[in-house]
MARTIPA-535392 format. One record per residue (C-alpha): residue number from 1; x, y, z. Coordinates in nm, 2 decimals. Last residue first. Example, Ala and Ser with C-alpha at 12.3 -4.5 7.8 and 13.67 -1.06 7.14 Angstrom:
% MARTIPA-535392
{2; {1.37; -0.11; 0.71}}
{1; {1.23; -0.45; 0.78}}
***
This chain:
% MARTIPA-535392
{126; {4.79; -2.33; -3.41}}
{125; {5.03; -2.62; -3.44}}
{124; {5.24; -2.70; -3.14}}
{123; {5.62; -2.69; -3.21}}
{122; {5.79; -3.03; -3.20}}
{121; {5.76; -3.08; -3.57}}
{120; {5.92; -2.75; -3.65}}
{119; {6.22; -2.84; -3.44}}
{118; {6.25; -3.18; -3.60}}
{117; {6.26; -3.01; -3.95}}
{116; {6.53; -2.76; -3.86}}
{115; {6.83; -2.99; -3.86}}
{114; {6.73; -3.18; -4.17}}
{113; {6.65; -2.85; -4.35}}
{112; {6.98; -2.70; -4.25}}
{111; {7.16; -3.01; -4.38}}
{110; {6.98; -3.00; -4.71}}
{109; {7.07; -2.64; -4.76}}
{108; {7.43; -2.71; -4.69}}
{107; {7.43; -3.01; -4.93}}
{106; {7.27; -2.80; -5.20}}
{105; {7.54; -2.53; -5.16}}
{104; {7.81; -2.79; -5.18}}
{103; {7.67; -2.94; -5.49}}
{102; {7.60; -2.61; -5.66}}
{101; {7.96; -2.49; -5.59}}
{100; {8.11; -2.82; -5.71}}
{99; {7.91; -2.83; -6.03}}
{98; {7.98; -2.46; -6.11}}
{97; {8.35; -2.51; -6.05}}
{96; {8.36; -2.82; -6.27}}
{95; {8.20; -2.63; -6.56}}
{94; {8.43; -2.33; -6.50}}
{93; {8.74; -2.53; -6.49}}
{92; {8.63; -2.72; -6.80}}
{91; {8.60; -2.39; -6.99}}
{90; {8.91; -2.22; -6.85}}
{89; {9.16; -2.48; -6.99}}
{88; {9.03; -2.46; -7.35}}
{87; {9.01; -2.08; -7.31}}
{86; {9.37; -2.05; -7.22}}
{85; {9.47; -2.28; -7.50}}
{84; {9.26; -2.07; -7.74}}
{83; {9.48; -1.77; -7.65}}
{82; {9.80; -1.96; -7.70}}
{81; {9.67; -2.10; -8.04}}
{80; {9.58; -1.75; -8.15}}
{79; {9.93; -1.60; -8.14}}
{78; {10.01; -1.28; -7.96}}
{77; {10.37; -1.18; -8.03}}
{76; {10.41; -1.37; -8.36}}
{75; {10.12; -1.19; -8.53}}
{74; {10.25; -0.85; -8.42}}
{73; {10.60; -0.92; -8.54}}
{72; {10.47; -1.04; -8.87}}
{71; {10.29; -0.70; -8.91}}
{70; {9.91; -0.73; -8.98}}
{69; {9.75; -0.57; -9.28}}
{68; {9.54; -0.86; -9.43}}
{67; {9.39; -0.97; -9.09}}
{66; {9.22; -0.64; -9.02}}
{65; {9.23; -0.60; -8.65}}
{64; {8.94; -0.59; -8.40}}
{63; {8.98; -0.91; -8.21}}
{62; {9.36; -0.90; -8.25}}
{61; {9.39; -0.55; -8.10}}
{60; {9.59; -0.33; -8.33}}
{59; {9.97; -0.34; -8.33}}
{58; {10.19; -0.04; -8.32}}
{57; {10.53; -0.13; -8.43}}
{56; {10.78; -0.05; -8.16}}
{55; {11.09; -0.06; -8.38}}
{54; {11.24; -0.36; -8.21}}
{53; {10.94; -0.57; -8.24}}
{52; {10.59; -0.56; -8.09}}
{51; {10.35; -0.30; -7.96}}
{50; {10.01; -0.35; -7.80}}
{49; {9.64; -0.26; -7.85}}
{48; {9.39; -0.41; -7.61}}
{47; {9.09; -0.63; -7.71}}
{46; {9.23; -0.98; -7.75}}
{45; {9.49; -0.98; -7.48}}
{44; {9.26; -0.82; -7.23}}
{43; {8.98; -1.07; -7.32}}
{42; {9.22; -1.36; -7.28}}
{41; {9.33; -1.25; -6.93}}
{40; {8.96; -1.18; -6.83}}
{39; {8.86; -1.53; -6.94}}
{38; {9.15; -1.68; -6.74}}
{37; {9.06; -1.48; -6.44}}
{36; {8.70; -1.61; -6.46}}
{35; {8.82; -1.97; -6.49}}
{34; {9.04; -1.92; -6.17}}
{33; {8.75; -1.76; -5.99}}
{32; {8.52; -2.04; -6.09}}
{31; {8.78; -2.30; -5.97}}
{30; {8.80; -2.12; -5.63}}
{29; {8.42; -2.10; -5.60}}
{28; {8.40; -2.47; -5.66}}
{27; {8.67; -2.54; -5.40}}
{26; {8.48; -2.33; -5.15}}
{25; {8.16; -2.51; -5.22}}
{24; {8.32; -2.85; -5.17}}
{23; {8.49; -2.73; -4.85}}
{22; {8.17; -2.60; -4.71}}
{21; {7.99; -2.93; -4.80}}
{20; {8.27; -3.12; -4.64}}
{19; {8.23; -2.91; -4.32}}
{18; {7.85; -2.97; -4.33}}
{17; {7.89; -3.35; -4.35}}
{16; {8.16; -3.34; -4.08}}
{15; {7.91; -3.18; -3.85}}
{14; {7.96; -2.84; -3.68}}
{13; {7.77; -2.64; -3.95}}
{12; {7.42; -2.72; -3.83}}
{11; {7.50; -2.59; -3.49}}
{10; {7.51; -2.86; -3.22}}
{9; {7.27; -2.84; -2.93}}
{8; {6.98; -2.97; -3.13}}
{7; {7.11; -3.33; -3.16}}
{6; {6.90; -3.48; -3.43}}
{5; {7.19; -3.69; -3.57}}
{4; {7.09; -3.86; -3.89}}
{3; {7.18; -4.23; -3.91}}
{2; {6.82; -4.36; -3.92}}
{1; {6.78; -4.43; -3.55}}
***
């Protein structure tokens, strides 16, 4: 035939095609989770107050602090390049995760359509 199995005894998820689609979607979801955790980590570091140095200097959150009145210990404890590095890694992870998740979901929907189409064609029309 045309290479598509129309065996109606198999569930649509038992084929290698569907198993790869599930794996692709799960990988995408995992990457999205990793990217989301990175964004949450950066948000916590940017918006929570902290202490630095031997004398427990109170440091304002970096996103809300006045840059002119920052202790050197506070600036050294949470530096911007480290935070931007996390966002630089999280952004491509999120993009690849979305692509893999959408690709896997589309494959699964396509497989279900291919399996159900012959069943609908066999039913008598009213």
